[in-house]
N, C-alpha and C positions, 0 to 999 in steps of 0.2 A: 431742877430741869430734868434730872435722870428719871424722876417719877413720872413726869409728863410724857417724856419720850417713850418710856416703857409702857405706859398706859395706852398711848396711841398705837405703838407697834403690837401690843397685845390685842388691841381691838382689830387691827388689820389682819393679824394672824387668825383670830377667831372667826372673822367674817369669811376670809378667803380659803382657809384650810379645807373645809368640806366642798366648797364650790369648785367647778372645773375651770379655774382661772389662775392657778398657781399662787400659793401663799408666799413662797420664797421670792417669786418675781415681784410681787407687790411690796414686800418689805425692802427689797433691793431698790426698787423705784422710789420709794419714800425717802430712803437715805440720800439718794442722789438729788431728788427734788428739793429737799431742805438742806442739802449740803451738810448733813450732820455726821460727825465722827463719833457716832454713838458707841462709846467704849472702844478700847483698843482691840478687844477680842469679842466682837459682836456675835460670833458664832455661838458663844455660851448662852446668850440670851435666846437665840433661835432654838437651841436644844431645849431650854427650859419652857419656853412658850409653846413649843410643839408638844411637850409633855402635857401641858394643860389641855390642848386639843385632843390628845390621845385619851386622857381620862374622860373627857366629855363623850367621845364616840364609844369608848368602852362602856360607859353607863347606858348609852342608847341601845347597844347591842348585847347587853349583859345576858338577857334570857336566851338569845340565839347562841351565844358562846357557850353557856352552861349546857344547853341541850346538845350541841355538837360534841363537847367534851364527854358528856355522858354517853352519847351514841358511839363515840370513837372507842372508849375503853370497854363499853358494853359489848361491842363487836369482837374485841380482842379476848376478853376474859369471860364472857357469858355466852357460851355456845347455844344455849336454849333459846335465846332471844337474838341470835346473830342476824337473822333475816330482818327483824324490825329495826336493827341498828345499822344496817348496811348502807343506807343512803347517807346518813350522817358521817359514817366512816369514810366513804368514798369522796364526800364533799371536802373533807379535810385533806385527803390525799391529793385532790385536784388543786386545792389551795397551795399545798406544798410545791406541786409541779409548777404552778404559775409564779411562785416566788423565786424559784431557782435562777431564772435568767437575770433578774434584776440583782440578785445576790452576787452572782458571778461578775457581772459588769460593774457593779458598785465596788467590789473588792479590787478589780483590775484597773479601773479607770477613774474612780471618783476623785482622787486627789488631783489627777491631771486635768480633769474637766473643770474642777473648781478653780484651778490656777489659770487656765488658758481660755475658758469659756465663761468669762465673768464681765461682760460689757453690756452697755445699753443697746448697742446695735443688735447684738445677739438676742437680748431680751425682747426687742421689738419683733424680731423674726419668730421667736418662740410663741409670742402672743398671736401672730399671724397663723402659725401652724395650728395652734389650738382652735382658733376661729374657724379655720378650714375644716378641721376634723368634726367639730360640733355641728357645722352647717351640713356636712355630708350625711350625718345620721339623723337629721332633724325629723324625717318622716318614717324612720324605721320603727316597726312594731313587731317585736319578737313573739315567738310562740313557745319557747322552751321554758320549763320550770327549772329550779335549781338542780333537781335530780336528773335532768336531761343533759346537763353539761358533760361533754365528752372529754376524753384526754386530749384530743386535737384542739378543742376549744380552750382547754387549760393552757396548752402550749402557746397558742396564738395570743391569748390574753397576756401570758407571761412575757412574750417577746415585745408586745406593745408596751408593757410596763417597764421593760428594760431601758427603753429610750428616755424614760422620765428622769434618769440620772443627769441628763443635760439640764443645767440650771435654767429655770424659767418655764420648763414644760410641765404642765399640770399633771400630777400623778392621777388624781381622781378623775379628771377630764379624759385623759388618755385611756385609762382602764375602763371607764364607763363606755367610751366609744367602742373599744374592743369588744366588750360584752354585748353591746347592741349589734355590732357587726356579726357576732356569733349567734344572733337571733334570740337572745335571752329576753324574756319579758322585762318591762321597765323596772318593776319592783325587784325582780330577781337580779337584774343587772346592777342595780344600786346596792343591793345587799352584798353581792360578790365583790364589788368594787371596794366596799369598806371592810369586808372581812380580810381582804388582801392588805388593807392599810395597817392592820395590827402587826404582822410579822415584819413588814418593811420598816415601819416607824420604830418598832421596838429594837430591831437590828441596828438602825441608824443611831438611835440614842445610846445603845450600848457601846458601839464603836467609838463614838465621840465623847462619851461620858468622862474619860480621863482629862479632857481639856477643861472640864468644869473646875478642876483643881486650881486653875489659874485665875478664877474669879475672885476679885477683891471683896473683902467683907462689907465695904460700904455700898456695894451693888446688890447685895443679897435681897434686901427688902424691895428695891425697885424691880428686880427680876421676879420676885414672888408676886408682886402686884400684876406684872405683865402676864404671868402664868394664870392667875386667877381670872383676869379679864378674858384671856384666850379661852379658858375652860367654859365660862358662862356663855360667851358669844358663839363659840363653836356649836354648842347645843342647839341654840335657836337657828343658827345658820344652816345646820343640817336639816332641821325640820322644814325650813323654807325650800332647800334644794329638793327634798323628797316630794314636796307638793308640785314643784316645777317639773320634775322628771315624770311624775304620774300624768301630768297634763300634756306632756310632749312639747314643752316650751324651751328646750335646750338651745334653740336658735337664738334666744335672747342673749345668752352668754357669748355666742358667736359674734353678734353685733358689738357687744361690749369689748371683747378682746380685739376686734378689728379697730375700733375707735381708739383703744388704748395704744395699739401698735402705731397708728398714724400720729397720735399725740407725741409718742416718744421720738419718732423720726423727725417731726417738725420742731419740737421744743429743744431737743438736744443735738440738732444738726450742726 
């Protein structure tokens, strides 16, 4: 049974992690729908399955990441080519700026929110919130390239990302909405959204990694299965999201989140 549950949850994680519909919200909903007490410390599984998604997205953006790293250190240590490396250097600086708000709020409030904001009613409202945001930006077509992101844009995006520490609010959806509000082109908005995924996801995994020591040995293989499933499915799910964003069809996710919120209100009333 552990293998089946981990496979299903890995599948849910893989499908929903890149999509603007909250992977953690879907996993929480699944557990309540099927009334499963999946392991006494299910947080461990979420950390491991998220690592699978992390690896998939890292693979997708590997060339962009290597180029940014090259430009960042080239700007610092190679004065002759500093001008050519400036855009990449500034891009990383803005990513850092956008990460600071969620880092501060996460450190200060994460434990409190996980303890007190963990209910189905709240989950329904967060899905409604996501639906509203995605609907608002449905027709926005930005004009800015990555190099045109300003420090103000970076701060605004960072503040939007900070609210995603509330359980059930989609990080990718919220940040993508913020990027579109800041008038980034759809491709560049998607890229910035997932470049921000790396420091946030890595930081979360590092902070919660000590809890993995509580994992019993008989769960290691089921957890590994879930991670592998999440890794593979996340790759294809991102490709699907990329196609939808380019076509300006984010409103479809808005309808989905609205229907899901109504389902939760009715089913768990």
